N, C-alpha and C positions, 0 to 999 in steps of 0.2 A: 338924468341918465346915470346909472350906476355901473361901474366897470371894476373888474378884478384884473389886475395886471401882474403876471408872473415875470420876473426879470432874473437874468443870470449873466455873469461875465466870465470869460475863460481866458487864461493866458498860459501859453505853453512855455515852460522854463522860468517864468515869473521873475524878471520881465522877459517877454517873448511875444511871439505872434499872438494877437488877441482878437476876441470877438465878443459881441453883445447879442444876447437873445432875449426877445420880448414876446410874450403871448398874452393878447388882450381878450378877455372873456366878458360877454354880456349875457345875462340871463342863462348861464350855463352853456352858452355856445361861443366857440372861438370866432371872433370877428376880425382879428388881424394877427399875423405872425411876422416878426421882423428878425432878420439875421443880418447883422452889420459887422463887417470887418473893421477893426480899429487900428491896425498897424502893430508896431511893437510897443507894448506898454505893460503895466503890472496888472495883476489880478484885481486889486482893489480899485484901480482906475477903471478897469473893464466893468466891474460891478456898478460903480457910480454911473458910468456911461449908459449902461442898460436901463438904470432907473430914470435917468434924464430922458432917454428916448421914449420910454413908456409914458412918463408924465406929459411930455410934449404931445404925444399922440392922443392922450386922454383929453387934453385941452382942445386939440384940433377937432376931436369927435364931439365936443360939447359936454363932457362929463361934469357932473356936479358932486358926485361921490365916487371916490376911488379907494380900493383896497390894494395896496402895493405889497406883493409878496416876494421875498428874496431869501436865498439860503446863505447870505452873507451876514453873519452876526455883527461884524464890524459896521457895515453900512446901516443896518437896522438900528443898532444902539447909538450910532452917531446921529442919525437923522431924528431919532426920538429923544435926543438930549441926554442919554445915559452915559455916553462916552464923549470926551472932548476930541475935536479933530486936531491932531498934532502934526500930521504929515502935511508939509507945504504943498505938495502936489495934489492933495485931496481937498484943500481949503476952497479953491474956486469951484470945484465940482459940488461940494457940500452947499456952497452959497447958491449955486444954480438950482439944486434940488429944492432948497428952501424957497427960492423965488417962484419956482413952478408950483409948489404946494400951496403957496399963498394965492394963486390964481384959481384954485379949485375949492369949492365950499367945504368939502369934508374929505380928508385924506387920512387913512389909517395905514401905517407901515408896520408890517409883521414879518417876523422870522418864520420860515418853514424849513423842515429838514430837506436835504438834497433829494431824497426819494420822491417828495411831493412836487419837485421842481424839474422833472425830467424833460418836459417840452421846451422850456426856456434854455436849459442846459444843452439840449440837442441843437437848438437854433444857434447858440453861441459857437458851438463847435463846428456846425455846418458853415458858418461865415468864414471861419479860419480855413477849413478844408477846401472850400471853393476857391479861396484866394491862393492857396498853396498848390493847387493842381497845375 
């Protein structure tokens, strides 16, 4: 099974109220939408949290090939080994992402511009909005 996973994290005031948004697509159709409130945290932690949620769901769904798309250049470049993970708070999240990637036969992590990630962005913000109501 091949999946495309759009992920986004949002944090208001950075750090602030945060949410993760994940949109999982199979054969051009949305199979799952996830909006999870994360409490108070940074934008980068929210981005990593969204990637972890997406990869965990991919494993649960039995994916053998995943294309993970995110509009966080930092996340994508760290996961792909182009940037070192210097922030202590991100190191365990980076390790978790690598652990999950190792459980899937083929994973491609790609940067996409924010305009192509509207669904995941909307889900991340929805998680925050619903919690703050």
